[in-house]
C-alpha positions, 0 to 999 in steps of 0.5 A: 522892406525887411531887414533880417540880421544877426544881432546880440545884445549888450544887456544879456549878451543873447545872439538873436536873430532879428528882421526889421521893418519900416515900420518898427520903431524900435529893436527890441531883445526878446530874451530880456526885453531891452530896447533901442531906437531904430537905426535910420532910414538910408541904412535901413534902405542900403541893407534892404538893397544890398540883401536883395542883390545878394539874394539875386547873386544866390539864384544866379548861383543855382542857376548856373549849377544848373548849367554846370549839371546840363554840361556835366549831362552833356559831356556823359551823352556825347562820350558814350557815343564815342563820336561826338565832341566833349569840348562843348560839354567840357568848356560848359562844365568850366564856365558854369563852374566858375561862375557858380564858385563866384557867385555863391561867394559873393552871395553869401560873403556879408553877413551882418552882425547888430550889437544893440 
């Protein structure tokens, strides 16, 4: 497992992107070399699980966006026929659009910032 964090060094105040793994023993600033001990195992596991859930939400948002595009295509083809019902296409677009918004918001809502 790995955890990606935006961090700020308390020595040089430089923002850095950190990738921590379970094998990491210290958190080290790549700019000035300042080191602190690694976060505890329980916190690391919790962060890793939360980040993996958020990646699943982002994938769900992408799939619901594809459903939105499919609903739009259905709407256009039925609208051009002038005899088919456009209601299923509109319903699919509304549901998929709301699902895309909610899943994208949940998937991208939390960013972890760490100061060490």
